[in-house]
C-alpha positions in Angstrom: -40.2 -134.7 247.0 -42.2 -137.3 248.9 -42.9 -140.6 247.2 -46.2 -142.1 248.4 -46.4 -145.8 247.7 -49.9 -147.3 247.8 -50.3 -151.1 247.3 -53.8 -152.1 246.0 -55.6 -155.4 245.8 -59.4 -155.6 245.5 -60.3 -152.5 247.6 -62.6 -150.7 245.2 -65.0 -149.7 248.0 -62.3 -147.7 249.9 -59.8 -146.7 247.2 -61.3 -143.4 246.2 -61.4 -142.2 249.8 -57.8 -143.0 250.2 -56.6 -141.3 247.0 -58.7 -138.2 247.7 -57.0 -137.9 251.1 -53.6 -138.2 249.5 -54.3 -135.8 246.6 -55.8 -133.3 249.1 -52.6 -133.0 251.2 -51.4 -129.5 252.1 -47.9 -130.7 251.0 -48.3 -131.1 247.3 -44.8 -131.9 246.0 -45.7 -135.6 245.7 -45.0 -138.6 243.6 -47.9 -141.0 244.1 -47.2 -144.6 243.1 -50.2 -146.9 242.8 -49.3 -150.6 242.6 -52.2 -152.7 241.5 -51.3 -156.2 242.8 -53.5 -158.2 240.4 -56.9 -156.8 241.5 -59.9 -158.6 240.0 -62.5 -155.9 240.9 -62.7 -152.3 239.7 -59.6 -151.1 241.6 -57.6 -150.9 238.4 -60.2 -148.8 236.6 -60.3 -146.4 239.5 -56.5 -146.1 239.5 -56.5 -145.3 235.7 -59.1 -142.6 236.1 -57.1 -140.9 238.9 -53.9 -141.2 236.9 -55.6 -139.4 234.0 -56.6 -136.5 236.2 -53.3 -135.9 238.1 -49.9 -136.2 236.6 -48.3 -136.8 240.0 -49.7 -140.4 239.9 -47.7 -143.3 238.5 -49.8 -146.4 237.9 -48.2 -149.8 237.9 -49.9 -153.2 237.3 -48.5 -156.5 238.4 -49.7 -160.0 238.7 -50.9 -160.8 242.3 -47.8 -161.5 244.4 -48.9 -160.1 247.8 -48.4 -157.0 249.8 -44.7 -157.3 250.3 -44.1 -157.6 246.6 -46.4 -154.6 245.8 -44.5 -152.4 248.3 -41.2 -153.5 246.9 -42.4 -152.6 243.3 -43.3 -149.1 244.7 -39.9 -148.7 246.4 -38.0 -149.6 243.2 -40.1 -147.1 241.2 -39.8 -144.3 243.8 -37.6 -141.3 243.0 -38.4 -139.0 246.0 -36.1 -138.1 248.8 -38.7 -139.3 251.3 -40.9 -142.4 251.4 -44.4 -142.8 252.8 -46.2 -146.1 252.5 -50.0 -145.9 252.7 -52.5 -148.9 252.7 -55.1 -148.3 249.9 -58.1 -148.8 252.2 -56.9 -146.1 254.7 -56.9 -142.3 254.7 -54.7 -139.4 255.9 -55.3 -136.2 257.8 -54.9 -133.4 255.2 -51.7 -132.1 256.9 -50.1 -135.5 257.6 -47.4 -135.3 255.0 -46.6 -131.6 255.6 -46.2 -132.1 259.3 -44.2 -135.3 259.1 -41.9 -133.7 256.4 -41.4 -130.6 258.6 -40.6 -132.8 261.6 -38.2 -135.0 259.7 -36.2 -132.0 258.4 -36.3 -130.1 261.7 -33.4 -132.1 263.2 -32.1 -134.3 260.3 -34.0 -137.3 261.6 -34.1 -140.7 259.8 -37.9 -140.9 259.9 -40.8 -139.1 261.5 -43.9 -140.8 262.8 -47.4 -140.1 264.1 -50.2 -142.0 265.8 -52.8 -144.0 263.8 -56.5 -144.0 264.7 -58.7 -147.0 263.9 -61.8 -146.0 262.0 -64.9 -148.2 261.7 -66.6 -146.2 259.0 -64.5 -144.7 256.3 -67.4 -142.6 255.2 -67.5 -141.0 258.6 -63.9 -139.9 259.2 -62.8 -137.7 262.2 -63.3 -134.0 261.7 -60.3 -132.5 259.9 -59.2 -130.0 262.6 -56.5 -127.7 261.4 -53.3 -128.3 263.3 -51.6 -125.1 264.5 -47.8 -124.6 264.5 -46.4 -127.4 266.6 -45.1 -127.0 270.1 -41.7 -128.6 270.6 -42.9 -130.0 273.9 -45.1 -132.4 272.0 -42.2 -134.1 270.2 -40.6 -137.3 271.4 -37.1 -138.1 270.1 -36.4 -141.7 269.4 -33.2 -143.8 269.3 -32.5 -147.2 267.8 -32.9 -148.8 271.2 -36.1 -147.0 272.1 -37.7 -148.0 268.8 -36.7 -151.7 269.3 -38.0 -151.7 272.9 -41.3 -150.2 271.8 -41.6 -152.5 268.8 -41.8 -155.4 271.2 -43.7 -153.7 274.0 -47.4 -154.3 274.5 -47.6 -151.2 276.6 -46.8 -149.0 273.5 -49.0 -150.9 271.0 -51.2 -147.8 270.4 -48.2 -145.9 269.0 -47.7 -148.6 266.3 -44.0 -149.0 266.2 -44.7 -152.3 264.4 -46.2 -150.8 261.2 -44.8 -148.8 258.3 -47.8 -146.6 257.3 -47.4 -144.0 260.1 -43.8 -143.2 259.2 -42.2 -140.8 256.7 -38.8 -142.4 256.0 -35.7 -140.7 254.7 -35.0 -142.5 251.4 -31.3 -143.1 252.3 -32.5 -145.2 255.3 -34.2 -147.6 253.0 -31.4 -148.2 250.5 -31.2 -152.0 249.9 -33.9 -152.6 252.4 -36.9 -154.3 250.9 -39.7 -156.4 252.3 -38.8 -160.0 252.5 -41.0 -162.7 250.9 -41.9 -164.6 254.1 -43.8 -167.9 254.3 -46.2 -166.1 256.7 -47.9 -164.4 253.7 -47.5 -160.8 254.7 -48.8 -161.2 258.2 -46.6 -159.1 260.5 -44.2 -158.4 257.7 -43.9 -154.8 258.9 -42.3 -156.0 262.1 -39.5 -157.8 260.3 -39.0 -154.8 258.0 -38.9 -152.3 260.8 -36.4 -154.2 262.9 -33.9 -153.9 260.1 -34.7 -150.2 259.8 -34.4 -149.6 263.6 -31.0 -151.3 263.8 -29.5 -148.8 261.3 -31.2 -145.5 262.3 -29.4 -142.8 264.3 -32.5 -140.8 265.5 -36.2 -140.4 264.7 -39.0 -138.3 266.0 -42.6 -139.0 267.1 -45.6 -136.6 267.2 -48.3 -138.1 269.4 -51.2 -137.0 267.2 -53.7 -139.1 265.1 -52.8 -138.1 261.6 -53.4 -141.5 259.9 -56.8 -143.2 259.9 -56.7 -146.9 259.4 -59.6 -149.1 258.4 -59.6 -152.6 259.9 -62.0 -154.4 257.7 -63.6 -157.7 258.9 -61.6 -159.7 256.4 -58.4 -157.7 256.5 -55.1 -159.6 257.3 -55.1 -158.3 260.9 -58.7 -159.3 261.6 -58.9 -163.0 260.5 -59.0 -164.5 264.0 -57.4 -167.7 265.2 -56.1 -169.4 262.1 -52.8 -170.7 260.8 -51.8 -167.3 259.5 -52.3 -165.8 263.0 -50.2 -168.6 264.4 -47.5 -168.2 261.8 -46.7 -164.7 263.0 -44.4 -166.6 265.4 -42.2 -167.4 262.4 -42.1 -163.8 261.5 -41.0 -162.9 265.0 -38.2 -165.5 264.7 -37.1 -164.0 261.4 -37.0 -160.5 263.0 -34.9 -161.9 265.8 -32.5 -163.4 263.3 -32.1 -160.0 261.7 -30.5 -158.8 265.0 -26.7 -159.4 265.0 -25.5 -162.0 267.5 -23.3 -159.6 269.4 -26.3 -157.3 270.0 -27.4 -159.2 273.1 -29.5 -156.5 274.6 -31.5 -156.0 271.4 -31.8 -159.8 271.0 -33.1 -160.0 274.6 -36.1 -157.8 273.6 -36.8 -160.1 270.6 -36.4 -163.3 272.6 -38.8 -162.0 275.3 -41.4 -161.1 272.7 -41.0 -164.5 271.1 -41.5 -166.5 274.3 -44.5 -164.4 275.4 -46.1 -164.9 272.0 -45.5 -168.6 271.9 -47.3 -169.1 275.2 -50.1 -166.7 274.3 -50.8 -168.2 270.8 -50.7 -171.8 272.0 -53.1 -170.9 274.8 -55.6 -168.8 272.8 -55.7 -171.2 269.9 -56.9 -174.0 272.1 -60.1 -175.5 270.8 -59.4 -174.2 267.2 -58.1 -176.1 264.1 -54.8 -174.2 264.3 -54.0 -175.3 267.9 -51.8 -178.3 266.9 -50.0 -176.1 264.4 -49.3 -173.5 267.1 -47.8 -176.2 269.4 -45.6 -177.5 266.6 -44.3 -174.1 265.6 -43.7 -173.1 269.2 -41.9 -176.4 269.9 -39.6 -175.9 266.9 -38.8 -172.3 267.8 -38.1 -173.2 271.4 -35.6 -175.9 270.3 -33.8 -173.3 268.2 -33.7 -170.6 270.8 -33.9 -172.0 274.3 -30.1 -172.1 274.9 -29.7 -168.4 274.0 -32.8 -167.5 275.9 -31.4 -169.0 279.1 -27.9 -167.6 278.6 -28.8 -164.0 277.6 -27.6 -161.7 280.4 -30.2 -159.0 279.7 -33.1 -161.4 280.5 -33.9 -161.5 284.2 -33.9 -164.8 286.2 -37.6 -164.3 286.9 -38.5 -163.9 283.2 -36.4 -167.0 282.3 -38.2 -169.1 284.9 -41.7 -167.8 284.2 -41.5 -167.9 280.4 -39.7 -171.3 280.3 -42.3 -172.7 282.6 -45.2 -171.3 280.5 -43.7 -172.8 277.4 -42.7 -176.3 278.8 -45.6 -176.8 281.3 -48.4 -175.2 279.4 -51.2 -175.5 281.9 -49.3 -173.1 284.1 -50.0 -170.3 281.6 -53.7 -171.0 281.8 -53.4 -170.7 285.6 -51.6 -167.4 285.2 -54.3 -166.0 282.8 -57.1 -167.0 285.1 -55.4 -165.6 288.1 -54.6 -162.3 286.3 -58.2 -162.1 285.2 -59.4 -162.7 288.8 -57.1 -159.9 290.2 -58.3 -157.5 287.5 -61.9 -158.2 288.4 -61.2 -157.6 292.1 -59.6 -154.2 291.4 -62.5 -153.3 289.2 -65.0 -154.2 292.0 -62.9 -152.3 294.5 -63.1 -149.1 292.3 -66.9 -149.5 292.0 -67.2 -149.8 295.8 -65.1 -146.6 296.3 -67.4 -144.7 293.9 -70.5 -145.9 295.7 
């Protein structure tokens, strides 16, 4: 059985669309756990109506404690062999669970995952094309290291190694693994959770198809612009680094590089906003805690050590780098246009 955990907080506009997409799955052996995290709109009423219509639904109400707490409540209540976490304002392709379940069992994988597609209008979802029996050539096998590399790689951001909602986890992988209550108030909490999962997995599998449709609302956590919560993601990246054992120097190198890139970026892009000084203070504090290890880590190249240390100590150099990179990109773009003409 698959336990589907759906945290809910004031999403009455989108909730029915989400629940309909879960109830309409071609894989029906489900336990659907709705965790109402202190909603003040009609979300609770909607949950109760759906629970009355389908006995696969478990409805739980709790006082508002945040996304991490709501997911943990769902994890504790789950009894399935497999766990899928869905955000209550998103929707699933009708075959998503069936396909991920089939993939996970096909090679005794720890989890299976798919792509997610950003949708601007949840009332106009992509056409639900039936997916034929899968070609093994489409699959990508993943290891602990490949997941950690991709978690921190900007090149693979479209695959979303950093989130939990595109993955069907084997329950045994999640034993004693819960979302931590971080001071960053749920921002980037999936990164910290997943690094712990990736460190203990043996193998996983990816199907590069858009089976999850996610809704980035203007006021969602991921769309709130340059504010202190956006800056505080740096703290979450530090927590995820601290989850990696000290003797795992290669894995810690990936985390350190991610941290130093993001410190330079968030200080630069927050310039001229109220959160700029906070970004500087957080970056300075993290740098003091990690600079010795950053410089000593044998898996970080000399070039990366020099460049990222310079960017974080002499900050105007990062501005020069950004402007130079932008200029070079514009030159390449102009050259391509000339070739076409």
